[in-house]
N, C-alpha and C positions, 0 to 999 in steps of 0.2 A: 684544594690548595688552601693552605692556612693564610690568615690575614698578613702575618709577617712576611712569609715567603712571597706573597703577591706584591709586596713592596720592595722585594730584593733584600730583605733583612734575614740574616742567619741567627738562630737562637741556640744556645747551649745551656744546659741546666746542671747545677751541682747541688747536692743535698748535704746539710750540716746539722749535727745534733750536738748540743752542749748540755751538760747536766751539772747540777749542784749536788755534791755529796758531803756528808758529815759522818765521820766514823764508819765509812763504808756503806752507809745507807743513802740511797738516792732520794733527794728531797724534791727535785723538780728536773724536768727535761724540756729543752726548747729546740724545736726543729725549725729550720729555715731552708729556703731554696734561693740560691744565687742564680739569677738569670743574667746571662751575658749575651748582649745583642751585638752583632757586627753589622753596621749600616753600610749600604752600598756606596756611600760617599761620606766624607768627613763633615761633621757639623761644626758650625762656628762657635759652639758653646763648649767651654772647658770649665766644669763646675762640679762640686760635690754638695749634696744636700744631706744634712744630718740633723739629729735631734738637738734642739737648743738645750743646753745644760749649764751648770756652774762653770765648767771648764771653758765652754764656748763664750760665756759671758765675760770671763776674764780676758780671753783673746781679743774681744771687742774693745778693751781698753787700749790696745796697742795697734789694732788693725781695723780699719773701717769696713763694715760689712754692708753688702748690698741689701737694701730694704725695698720691698715691693709696694708699700702703702696699705697692704692688707694686714691689719694689726694681728689678727688671729694667726695668720701664716707666719708673719715676722717673729711673733713671740714663740712659736713652736719649732720653726725650722731655721737652722744655721746654714748660711750659704757661703761657701768658699769658692771664689772664682777669680780667674785671671782675664776673663772676657765679660766685663760688666754689661756692655750694651747688648750683645746677643743673648746673654742670660736674662737680662731685663725683658727683652722681646719675648723670649720663651715664657716667662712668668707673667706676661700681660694677660694671659688667658686664665679666667677663674677656674676652668676645668683642669688645666694643667697644674695649677697650684693645689687644687683639691686632691688630685691623684698623687702628687708628690707628698703632700702632708699625710695622706692615708697610708701610703707604703712606708714612709720613714717612721711614722708613728706606730705602726703595727709590725714592721719587719726590720728594716735597717736602712743604712744610707743608700743613696743613689749617686753614682759617679758617671759623669759624661766627659769623654776625652777623645777627640778625633772621631774615629769610626766606631769606638767602643762605648757601650752603655752597660753599666752593671747596676742591677736592682736586686735588693735582698727582700724577699717576700716571707711572710709568716707562714709556717707550716710547710708541708710537702706539696708542691704544685707540679703536676705532670703535664699540664695543658697551658696553652697561651692565656695569659692573664689579660683581660680586656683593657685594663688601665696601662699595662706595659705596651700594648699595641697602640693605644692612644698617645702615649709618650713618644714612641717611635715616629708616629705619623706627624706629631707636632714638631719634632726635631727635623724631620725631612722637609717640612713645609717652610722652615726658616730660610731666608735668603742669605747668601754669603757663606 
C-alpha cells in the first residue's frame, strides 16, 4: 500500500510538455507532472504558493502578503491566501517551507483548496514524490 493511500489520500497525475519554437525549430522543451491529491477531509488552508516575481511584487503594493519570517522563503515564494492563520500554521515547519520552495522553484505553483491539493513537479513523475507525501501529511495534521 502506498503512503498516500494509507492516509486515505487519492492521487491522480497528468503530464504536460511545453516547447519553445522559432521558425519551426524546437529550441527547448519543458515537461511537468501535475499531481492532484484528494484528501479524505477538507483542510483549513486555502492558499496558492508561486514564484516571487516582478508581477507578484507589484501586487504586494496593493495587497498585503503573508510573510513567514524566513527571509529566503519570503523572497522566493509568493503566498496568496484567504486563510492566513491556518496557512501560517502550515508554514511554521521548516520542512514544509523547504519542500514548498523546492517544488515551486523547480516545477510550478502549489494550490490548496478544500480537499484538493495540486502540485506541479518538474519532469515526468510516475511515482509518489516523498515531498508531496510530506505535504499531505502536514495538511492532515493541521487542526480545524
